[in-house]
C-alpha positions as a printed NumPy array, in Angstrom:
array([[  0.748,  10.997,  -6.429],
       [  0.853,   7.238,  -5.971],
       [ -2.766,   6.663,  -4.994],
       [ -4.536,   3.904,  -6.91 ],
       [ -1.286,   2.198,  -7.935],
       [ -0.377,  -1.439,  -7.375],
       [  2.412,  -1.354,  -4.815],
       [  3.955,  -4.261,  -2.929],
       [  5.487,  -3.371,   0.451],
       [  7.728,  -5.956,   2.116],
       [ 10.276,  -6.07 ,   4.932],
       [ 13.538,  -4.624,   3.6  ],
       [ 15.368,  -7.955,   3.762],
       [ 12.635,  -9.963,   1.99 ],
       [ 13.754, -11.293,  -1.421],
       [ 11.766, -10.286,  -4.515],
       [ 11.671, -11.619,  -8.05 ],
       [ 13.173,  -9.785, -11.021],
       [  9.695,  -8.715, -12.195],
       [  9.664,  -6.015,  -9.483],
       [ 11.319,  -2.592,  -9.378],
       [ 12.069,  -0.869,  -6.048],
       [ 10.219,   2.451,  -5.802],
       [ 10.827,   3.462,  -2.204],
       [ 12.237,   2.743,   1.233],
       [ 10.019,   3.139,   4.271],
       [ 10.653,   3.134,   8.008],
       [  8.122,   2.718,  10.795],
       [  8.963,   3.392,  14.423],
       [  6.91 ,   1.691,  17.123],
       [  4.866,   3.95 ,  19.406],
       [  5.399,   4.427,  23.156],
       [  1.965,   3.051,  24.101],
       [ -0.228,   0.473,  22.384],
       [ -3.949,  -0.27 ,  22.511],
       [ -4.719,  -3.667,  24.037],
       [ -8.483,  -3.412,  24.581],
       [-11.614,  -1.469,  23.713],
       [-14.644,  -1.026,  25.959],
       [-17.877,   0.17 ,  24.338],
       [-20.802,   1.403,  26.45 ],
       [-24.024,   0.829,  24.477],
       [-25.949,   3.217,  26.737],
       [-23.722,   6.24 ,  26.108],
       [-22.073,   5.231,  22.817],
       [-18.733,   5.856,  24.498],
       [-15.662,   3.972,  23.297],
       [-12.772,   3.757,  25.758],
       [ -9.377,   2.312,  24.912],
       [ -6.99 ,   0.611,  27.3  ],
       [ -3.327,   1.302,  26.582],
       [ -0.15 ,  -0.175,  27.998],
       [  3.523,   0.655,  27.505],
       [  4.892,  -0.877,  24.308],
       [  7.876,  -3.092,  25.159],
       [  9.248,  -2.433,  21.644],
       [  8.847,   1.355,  21.871],
       [ 11.131,   3.181,  19.463],
       [ 12.092,   0.065,  17.512],
       [ 12.385,   0.835,  13.824],
       [ 11.106,  -1.48 ,  11.086],
       [ 12.442,  -1.05 ,   7.554],
       [ 10.441,  -1.834,   4.42 ],
       [ 10.859,  -1.483,   0.663],
       [  8.131,  -0.635,  -1.828],
       [  8.014,  -2.323,  -5.236],
       [  6.038,  -2.092,  -8.449],
       [  5.927,  -4.438, -11.378],
       [  8.188,  -3.585, -14.293],
       [  6.215,  -1.401, -16.688],
       [  4.122,   0.248, -13.949],
       [  4.741,   3.905, -12.979],
       [  7.902,   4.237, -10.895],
       [  7.268,   7.444,  -8.933],
       [  8.697,   7.179,  -5.43 ],
       [  6.527,   5.806,  -2.637],
       [  6.769,   7.7  ,   0.667],
       [  4.897,   7.741,   3.964],
       [  2.778,  10.771,   4.863],
       [  2.887,  12.336,   8.303],
       [ -0.065,  11.302,  10.489],
       [ -1.285,  14.917,  10.845],
       [ -1.348,  15.317,   7.044],
       [ -3.432,  12.169,   6.571],
       [ -5.884,  13.146,   9.313],
       [ -6.316,  16.642,   7.861],
       [ -7.343,  15.125,   4.515],
       [-10.02 ,  12.826,   6.005],
       [-13.67 ,  13.831,   5.554],
       [-15.36 ,  15.133,   8.707],
       [-17.909,  12.301,   9.002],
       [-15.354,   9.632,   8.068],
       [-17.085,   8.667,   4.804],
       [-17.678,  11.278,   2.145],
       [-19.634,   8.791,  -0.014],
       [-22.241,   8.237,   2.705],
       [-24.167,  11.523,   2.417],
       [-27.462,   9.967,   1.219],
       [-27.616,   7.097,   3.702],
       [-29.248,   8.933,   6.65 ]])
């Protein structure tokens, strides 16, 4: 697992110095719709988003992940959105139990 590691992620064509070792290639595809505004109703605590079609929908962006020489070199990968959401605590902050 690469959590808690220093990792530099840059566009794939960005030059890097010799002190860095490539530890992964990442791709991100732009979504069909994007959020352009939020509207929050203080009376109901309701948050509504306004979305519009993304003119760059489907466009892929390529990145490379790097670590400094001497750091662990396990591969860096992206997790699926559903996997990340399933691992989130229910209240959004598991360290906040005593703050009520």
